[in-house]
C-alpha positions as CSV (number, residue, x, y, z in Angstrom):
1,M,-5.0,11.8,-14.2
2,S,-4.8,8.4,-12.4
3,R,-7.3,7.1,-9.9
4,I,-4.5,7.5,-7.2
5,Q,-3.8,11.1,-8.1
6,T,-7.5,11.8,-8.2
7,V,-7.8,10.3,-4.6
8,F,-4.9,12.3,-3.1
9,Q,-6.2,15.5,-4.7
10,R,-9.7,15.1,-3.4
11,L,-8.3,14.2,0.2
12,Q,-6.1,17.2,0.1
13,A,-9.0,19.5,-0.8
14,D,-11.0,18.1,2.0
15,G,-8.3,18.3,4.5
16,R,-8.2,14.6,5.2
17,K,-5.6,11.9,5.1
18,A,-5.4,8.8,3.1
19,L,-5.9,5.3,4.8
20,I,-3.9,2.7,2.7
21,P,-4.5,-0.9,4.0
22,F,-2.5,-3.8,2.9
23,V,-3.8,-7.4,2.6
24,T,-2.1,-10.5,1.1
25,A,-4.0,-11.9,-1.9
26,G,-5.0,-15.5,-1.2
27,F,-4.8,-15.2,2.6
28,P,-6.5,-16.8,4.5
29,E,-7.9,-18.4,1.5
30,P,-8.4,-17.2,-2.1
31,A,-12.1,-16.9,-1.8
32,L,-12.0,-14.4,1.1
33,T,-9.7,-11.8,-0.8
34,L,-12.6,-10.2,-2.5
35,P,-14.7,-9.9,0.6
36,L,-11.8,-8.5,2.5
37,M,-11.2,-6.1,-0.2
38,R,-14.7,-4.7,-0.1
39,A,-14.5,-4.8,3.7
40,L,-11.5,-2.5,3.5
41,V,-13.4,0.1,1.5
42,D,-16.5,-0.1,3.6
43,G,-14.3,0.6,6.6
44,G,-12.8,3.6,5.2
45,A,-9.9,2.7,2.9
46,D,-8.9,5.3,0.3
47,V,-6.3,3.0,-1.6
48,I,-5.8,-0.8,-1.3
49,E,-2.5,-2.4,-1.5
50,L,-2.9,-6.0,-2.5
51,G,0.3,-8.1,-1.7
52,V,1.4,-10.5,-4.5
53,P,2.6,-13.7,-2.5
54,F,6.1,-14.5,-3.0
55,S,8.4,-17.4,-1.5
56,D,11.4,-15.3,-0.8
57,P,10.6,-11.9,0.4
58,M,13.1,-9.3,1.6
59,A,11.0,-6.6,3.5
60,D,8.3,-8.7,5.0
61,G,8.2,-9.7,8.6
62,P,7.0,-12.9,10.0
63,T,3.4,-12.0,10.0
64,I,3.2,-11.2,6.2
65,Q,5.6,-14.1,5.5
66,R,3.1,-16.6,7.1
67,A,0.4,-15.0,5.0
68,S,2.1,-15.4,1.9
69,E,3.3,-19.0,2.4
70,R,-0.4,-19.9,3.3
71,A,-1.5,-18.2,0.0
72,L,1.0,-19.9,-2.1
73,E,0.1,-23.2,-0.6
74,Q,-3.4,-22.7,-1.7
75,G,-2.2,-22.0,-5.2
76,M,-2.3,-18.2,-5.4
77,S,-0.3,-16.7,-8.3
78,L,0.1,-13.5,-9.9
79,R,-2.3,-14.2,-12.6
80,K,-4.9,-15.2,-9.9
81,V,-4.1,-11.9,-8.2
82,L,-5.0,-9.9,-11.4
83,D,-8.3,-12.0,-11.6
84,T,-9.3,-10.7,-8.1
85,V,-8.6,-7.3,-9.1
86,R,-10.7,-7.7,-12.1
87,A,-13.6,-9.1,-10.1
88,F,-13.2,-6.2,-7.5
89,R,-13.2,-3.7,-10.4
90,A,-16.5,-5.1,-11.6
91,G,-18.3,-3.6,-8.6
92,N,-15.8,-0.7,-7.6
93,A,-14.7,1.6,-10.3
94,E,-13.2,4.3,-7.8
95,T,-11.0,2.8,-5.3
96,P,-7.3,2.5,-6.3
97,V,-5.5,-0.8,-6.2
98,V,-1.9,-1.0,-5.8
99,L,-0.1,-4.4,-6.2
100,M,2.7,-4.7,-3.8
101,G,5.5,-7.5,-4.3
102,Y,8.7,-8.6,-5.8
103,A,10.3,-8.7,-9.2
104,N,10.5,-12.5,-9.6
105,P,6.8,-13.1,-10.7
106,I,6.7,-10.0,-12.8
107,E,10.0,-11.2,-14.8
108,A,8.6,-14.7,-14.8
109,M,5.4,-13.5,-16.7
110,G,7.4,-10.8,-18.7
111,V,7.4,-7.1,-18.0
112,G,5.3,-6.3,-21.1
113,N,2.9,-8.9,-20.6
114,F,2.5,-8.1,-16.8
115,V,2.0,-4.5,-17.5
116,A,-0.8,-5.1,-20.1
117,A,-2.5,-7.6,-18.1
118,A,-2.4,-5.4,-14.8
119,S,-3.8,-2.5,-16.8
120,E,-6.4,-4.4,-18.3
121,A,-7.5,-5.8,-14.9
122,G,-7.9,-2.4,-13.5
123,V,-4.7,-2.3,-11.3
124,D,-3.7,1.5,-10.7
125,G,-0.1,1.2,-9.3
126,V,2.7,-1.2,-8.8
127,L,5.2,-1.3,-5.7
128,V,8.1,-3.8,-6.6
129,V,10.1,-3.9,-3.4
130,D,13.4,-5.1,-5.3
131,Y,13.1,-3.0,-8.2
132,P,15.2,0.1,-7.4
133,P,14.4,3.3,-9.6
134,E,17.9,3.4,-11.2
135,E,17.6,-0.2,-12.4
136,C,14.2,-0.4,-13.6
137,T,13.7,2.3,-16.2
138,G,12.1,0.0,-18.7
139,F,9.6,-1.1,-16.2
140,T,8.6,2.4,-15.1
141,R,8.5,3.5,-18.9
142,A,6.1,0.7,-19.6
143,A,4.0,1.1,-16.6
144,K,3.5,4.8,-17.0
145,A,2.7,4.3,-20.7
146,A,-0.1,2.0,-19.6
147,G,-1.6,4.3,-17.1
148,L,0.0,2.5,-14.0
149,D,1.8,4.5,-11.2
150,P,5.3,3.1,-10.2
151,I,5.4,3.6,-6.6
152,F,8.7,3.4,-4.6
153,L,9.9,3.0,-1.2
154,L,12.1,5.5,0.8
155,A,13.7,4.8,4.2
156,P,15.4,6.7,7.0
157,T,18.7,5.8,5.3
158,S,17.8,7.2,1.9
159,T,20.2,9.8,0.4
160,E,19.4,12.9,-1.6
161,Q,20.4,11.1,-4.7
162,R,17.9,8.4,-3.9
163,F,15.1,11.1,-3.3
164,A,16.3,12.4,-7.0
165,D,16.0,8.9,-8.5
166,V,12.6,8.4,-7.1
167,A,11.4,11.8,-8.2
168,A,12.3,10.9,-11.7
169,A,10.9,7.4,-11.6
170,G,7.8,7.4,-9.5
171,S,4.4,8.6,-9.5
172,G,1.2,8.4,-7.4
173,Y,2.7,8.5,-3.9
174,I,5.8,7.6,-2.1
175,Y,5.8,4.9,0.6
176,Y,8.0,6.0,3.3
177,V,9.4,3.1,5.5
178,S,9.0,4.7,9.2
179,L,11.8,2.5,10.7
180,K,14.8,0.2,9.9
181,G,13.8,-3.3,9.6
182,V,10.8,-5.4,8.2
183,T,7.2,-5.0,8.2
184,G,5.7,-5.3,11.8
185,S,8.9,-4.6,13.8
186,G,10.3,-1.8,15.9
187,R,9.0,1.3,17.6
188,L,8.0,4.3,15.7
189,D,10.1,7.4,16.1
190,I,7.4,10.1,15.4
191,D,9.7,12.9,15.6
192,E,12.1,11.6,13.1
193,V,9.3,10.8,10.7
194,A,8.1,14.3,11.1
195,R,11.5,15.6,10.3
196,R,11.9,13.5,7.2
197,I,8.7,14.0,5.5
198,P,9.0,17.6,4.6
199,Q,12.3,16.8,3.0
200,I,10.7,14.0,0.9
201,R,7.9,16.1,-0.2
202,A,10.2,18.9,-1.3
203,A,12.5,16.7,-3.2
204,V,10.0,14.3,-4.8
205,G,6.8,16.3,-5.2
206,L,4.5,13.4,-4.4
207,P,2.3,12.7,-1.4
208,V,4.0,10.7,1.3
209,G,2.5,7.5,2.9
210,V,4.1,6.1,5.9
211,G,4.1,2.4,6.9
212,F,5.9,-0.3,8.9
213,G,5.1,-0.2,12.7
214,I,1.7,1.4,12.7
215,R,-0.4,-0.8,15.0
216,D,-3.4,1.1,16.2
217,A,-5.7,4.0,16.1
218,E,-3.2,6.2,18.2
219,S,0.0,5.6,16.2
220,A,-2.1,5.9,12.9
221,R,-3.3,9.3,14.3
222,R,0.2,10.5,15.2
223,I,1.7,9.5,11.8
224,G,-1.5,11.0,9.9
225,A,-0.8,14.2,11.6
226,V,2.6,14.7,9.7
227,A,2.1,12.4,6.7
228,D,-0.3,12.5,3.8
229,A,-1.2,8.6,4.2
230,V,-1.0,5.9,6.8
231,V,-0.2,2.4,5.4
232,I,-1.2,-0.4,7.5
233,G,-0.4,-4.3,6.9
234,S,1.0,-6.6,9.3
235,R,-1.8,-5.5,11.9
236,I,-4.5,-6.3,9.6
237,I,-3.2,-9.8,8.7
238,E,-3.0,-10.4,12.4
239,E,-6.7,-9.4,12.7
240,I,-7.4,-12.0,10.2
241,E,-5.2,-14.7,11.8
242,Q,-7.0,-14.0,15.3
243,A,-10.4,-13.9,14.1
244,P,-12.8,-16.9,14.9
245,A,-14.0,-18.9,12.1
246,G,-16.2,-16.9,9.6
247,E,-15.5,-13.5,11.4
248,A,-12.3,-12.3,9.6
249,V,-14.0,-10.0,7.2
250,A,-16.2,-8.4,10.2
251,R,-12.9,-8.1,12.3
252,V,-11.1,-6.3,9.5
253,H,-13.9,-4.0,8.8
254,A,-14.3,-3.1,12.4
255,F,-10.5,-2.5,12.8
256,M,-10.5,-0.2,9.6
257,R,-13.3,1.8,11.0
258,S,-11.3,2.7,14.2
259,I,-8.3,3.8,12.2
260,R,-10.5,5.9,9.8
261,A,-12.0,7.5,12.8
262,A,-8.6,8.4,14.2
263,L,-7.5,9.8,10.9
264,D,-10.7,11.9,10.6
265,A,-10.1,13.5,14.0
266,I,-6.9,14.9,13.1
267,E,-6.8,18.8,13.2
268,P,-6.0,20.1,9.7
269,A,-3.1,22.8,9.4
270,T,-5.6,25.6,9.3
271,G,-6.8,24.5,12.8
272,V,-10.2,23.7,11.6
273,K,-11.4,20.1,11.9
274,S,-12.3,18.3,8.8
């Protein structure tokens, strides 16, 4: 059983929801990525999504685009991201790390080389935005053989066929994009999310994390009431951007604590507070 599966089973048994923060590796500078990852865990993260910076993103809004551009300017690369995971793993053997990015850096390294290196570094899952499940069977086969969970996106526009494709290819959890658009955009339609999540669970059979558009404790609480996990990215990047010099790690930790508290206050289905 993977670390990701273990975490979700434990949380389900405890009646709690997973908190999955995203940060871009190398932003605001490479030396801060490891302290930020540790602050995320100390603040209540159950899984960390670590963004692999890429020059031509498709799903990232302006905030994460800026973070990727700055990381790339400072020499961040896929190999350096794996080095960061390796350093994180030296002090933390429990918290799952999911790499989130695009196919180009993986293809440049070579799928086999990447899968082997990611597994050795201690990566637990990989979400490749531009790898649709029906077109990356070789990648998913290699990832699963190496103990990595291939994680896929579903969206409000996803069809029943796409549900079936993701069910066949994916593992770990599903990342449900809560709105049409890029990261950090739009307004959440909680009722629509609540309607779609049972359909996804029934079709795919995996925990469902919801991201895009979650900005604060209240929106996290409302999404957490209907989802298995809450994914927050752009808002954390903004906290880092807005932090005074030397205070980014503390700002992120405090923000995480507020989201964790909101999720832990959710009444479980039994009506007994966890």
